C-alpha positions in Angstrom: 14.5 -92.6 54.4 13.5 -89.2 53.1 16.3 -86.7 52.6 14.0 -83.8 52.1 10.8 -84.5 54.1 8.7 -81.6 52.9 8.7 -78.7 50.4 9.8 -76.2 53.1 13.3 -77.9 53.2 14.0 -76.8 49.6 17.3 -75.1 50.5 19.2 -78.4 51.3 22.2 -78.9 49.1 24.4 -81.9 48.2 27.9 -82.4 46.9 29.6 -85.1 45.0 32.0 -87.4 46.7 35.7 -86.6 46.2 36.3 -90.4 45.8 35.0 -90.7 42.2 35.6 -89.6 38.6 32.7 -88.7 36.3 32.8 -88.0 32.6 30.1 -87.3 30.0 30.5 -89.6 27.0 28.1 -90.1 24.0 25.1 -88.5 25.8 25.7 -90.4 29.1 27.5 -89.6 32.3 29.7 -92.3 33.6 30.7 -92.4 37.3 33.6 -94.5 38.5 34.3 -94.7 42.3 37.9 -94.6 43.2 39.0 -96.9 46.0 42.6 -97.2 47.2 43.7 -94.8 44.5 42.3 -97.0 41.7 39.1 -96.8 39.7 36.6 -99.5 40.8 35.6 -100.8 37.3 33.2 -103.2 38.9 31.1 -100.3 40.2 30.6 -98.0 37.2 27.3 -96.0 37.2 25.7 -94.8 34.0 23.4 -91.8 34.1 21.0 -90.7 31.4 18.2 -88.2 31.0 16.9 -86.8 34.3 19.5 -88.6 36.4 22.2 -87.0 34.3 20.6 -83.6 34.7 20.4 -84.0 38.5 24.1 -85.0 38.6 25.0 -81.9 36.7 22.9 -79.7 39.0 24.5 -81.2 42.1 27.9 -80.3 40.5 26.6 -76.7 40.0 25.7 -76.5 43.7 22.0 -76.1 43.3 19.6 -76.7 46.2 16.9 -79.3 46.3 14.3 -76.6 45.3 16.4 -75.2 42.5 16.9 -78.8 41.1 13.2 -79.4 41.4 12.4 -76.3 39.4 14.9 -77.2 36.7 13.5 -80.7 36.4 10.0 -79.4 36.0 11.3 -77.0 33.3 13.0 -79.7 31.3 10.4 -82.5 31.7 6.6 -82.4 31.8 5.9 -83.7 35.3 3.9 -82.6 38.3 5.7 -81.1 41.2 4.8 -84.1 43.3 6.3 -86.5 40.8 9.4 -84.5 40.3 9.9 -84.2 44.1 9.4 -87.9 44.6 11.8 -88.8 41.8 14.5 -86.3 42.9 14.2 -87.5 46.5 14.5 -91.1 45.4 17.6 -90.4 43.2 19.3 -88.4 45.9 18.6 -91.2 48.5 20.1 -93.8 46.2 23.2 -91.7 45.5 23.7 -91.2 49.2 23.3 -94.9 49.9 26.0 -95.6 47.2 28.2 -92.8 48.8 28.4 -90.9 45.5 27.0 -87.7 47.2 26.6 -86.3 50.6 24.9 -83.3 52.2 26.8 -80.1 51.6 28.3 -78.4 54.6 
């Protein structure tokens, strides 16, 4: 499943689920889903490097295209590689219900 099928759909935005808590600790971002009012400690996600940057950019409300531009600024990758990696990360986050398309 491709969330952003082509470069012309660069305006698509995502938002974080309200059913989680995230904190940056010691250079990592920890995400803890909240189920039934309690943190699910069996499902903690740890983000580093580019995934941590993407998580931050989602929180800032940036579009797919804006996130793509920031990734290419921060890391020496081709637009194709950055787009593929960003799409894969967003797809995985959607599958885990940590993000959803913004309304």
